[in-house]
C-alpha positions in Angstrom: 30.0 96.0 -49.6 31.1 93.3 -52.4 29.6 93.4 -55.8 29.1 91.3 -59.0 28.8 92.1 -62.4 27.8 89.6 -64.8 26.5 88.7 -68.4 23.9 86.8 -68.5 21.8 85.1 -71.6 18.5 86.9 -72.4 15.1 84.7 -71.1 13.7 83.4 -73.7 10.8 85.8 -73.9 13.0 88.5 -74.7 15.0 86.7 -77.2 12.8 84.4 -79.4 10.2 87.0 -79.8 10.2 90.2 -81.1 6.9 91.5 -79.0 6.1 90.3 -75.5 3.0 88.8 -74.5 2.1 89.7 -71.1 2.1 93.8 -70.4 3.7 93.1 -67.0 6.8 91.9 -68.9 6.8 95.1 -70.4 7.8 97.1 -67.4 10.7 95.0 -66.4 14.1 96.9 -66.2 16.1 93.8 -68.6 16.8 94.6 -72.0 18.4 92.7 -75.0 21.1 94.0 -76.2 21.7 92.9 -79.9 25.5 93.4 -80.3 26.3 91.3 -77.6 24.5 88.2 -78.7 21.4 89.3 -76.6 23.1 89.5 -73.4 21.4 91.3 -70.2 23.7 92.8 -67.6 23.3 91.8 -64.0 24.8 93.9 -61.2 24.3 92.8 -57.6 25.6 94.7 -54.4 25.5 93.3 -50.9 26.4 95.6 -48.4 26.3 94.8 -44.3 28.4 93.3 -42.0 30.2 89.8 -42.4 29.6 87.1 -39.8 32.5 86.5 -37.0 31.6 83.3 -36.3 32.9 82.2 -39.6 35.2 79.6 -39.6 37.6 80.9 -42.1 37.9 84.2 -40.6 38.8 82.3 -37.1 41.2 80.3 -39.0 42.9 84.0 -40.5 43.1 85.9 -37.6 44.3 82.6 -35.1 47.2 82.7 -38.2 47.8 86.2 -37.8 47.7 86.2 -34.1 50.4 83.4 -34.1 52.7 85.3 -36.9 52.5 88.7 -34.5 53.1 87.1 -31.0 56.2 85.0 -32.3 59.5 86.2 -31.9 61.4 83.8 -34.3 59.5 84.4 -37.4 62.2 82.6 -39.6 61.2 79.2 -38.2 57.7 79.8 -38.9 58.7 81.1 -42.9 61.0 77.3 -42.4 58.0 75.8 -41.8 56.3 77.1 -44.4 58.6 76.4 -47.0 58.6 72.5 -45.5 54.5 72.5 -46.1 55.1 73.7 -49.6 57.9 71.3 -50.2 55.9 68.2 -49.0 52.9 68.9 -51.2 55.0 69.1 -54.0 56.6 65.8 -53.3 53.8 64.2 -52.4 52.1 65.4 -55.6 55.0 63.8 -57.7 54.8 60.5 -55.8 50.7 60.4 -56.4 51.8 60.9 -60.2 54.5 58.5 -60.2 51.8 55.8 -58.6 48.7 56.7 -60.6 51.2 55.4 -64.1 51.9 52.1 -62.5 49.2 49.6 -64.3 47.2 48.1 -61.7 47.7 50.5 -58.8 45.4 52.9 -59.7 42.5 50.9 -60.1 43.2 49.4 -56.8 43.2 52.6 -55.2 40.3 53.4 -56.6 38.4 50.5 -55.3 39.5 50.9 -51.4 38.5 54.9 -52.2 34.9 53.7 -52.9 34.4 51.1 -50.3 36.1 53.4 -47.8 33.6 56.3 -48.9 30.6 53.7 -49.0 31.5 52.8 -45.3 32.0 56.9 -44.2 28.4 57.3 -45.5 27.3 54.4 -43.6 28.9 55.1 -40.3 28.4 58.7 -40.3 26.1 60.5 -42.7 23.1 58.2 -42.8 21.5 58.8 -39.6 21.1 61.7 -37.5 22.9 60.6 -34.3 25.8 59.7 -36.1 26.0 63.3 -38.2 25.5 64.8 -35.0 28.8 62.7 -33.7 30.7 63.7 -36.5 30.4 67.3 -35.9 31.4 67.2 -32.7 34.4 64.7 -33.6 35.1 68.0 -35.9 34.6 70.7 -33.8 37.0 68.9 -31.1 39.6 68.6 -34.0 39.5 72.5 -35.2 40.0 73.4 -31.3 42.8 70.9 -30.8 44.3 72.3 -33.9 44.1 76.0 -32.8 44.6 75.8 -29.3 40.8 76.2 -27.9 
């Protein structure tokens, strides 16, 4: 079960007027709280089973299976540490390149061109979108070994 608690601003009908023009609005379970800047407290609870077909859940389960099935966990920890070092190093390289005078503008232009081509190639028409979904599913299957 998941629950969310939020303080939302009061609806304009309840904040700006002393009386409510419609009788049906008086039956609403909303009330203004003068001490808390006219906020309405909303509590939402969701119950039910989560879908097992979610990609994120299957990735987590795959990682858990790899971790449980491995006999040598030290190389896996080393691989994870190497991945963190690679992310740190790439962030530093990007920061250094960003400080050069002309390079960021050129890279931004290349990014705009590539994004435009990608939209034209894969997202504009329905058959191309289906092709993109097949490519993504194949890549995810190859990575997870399915």
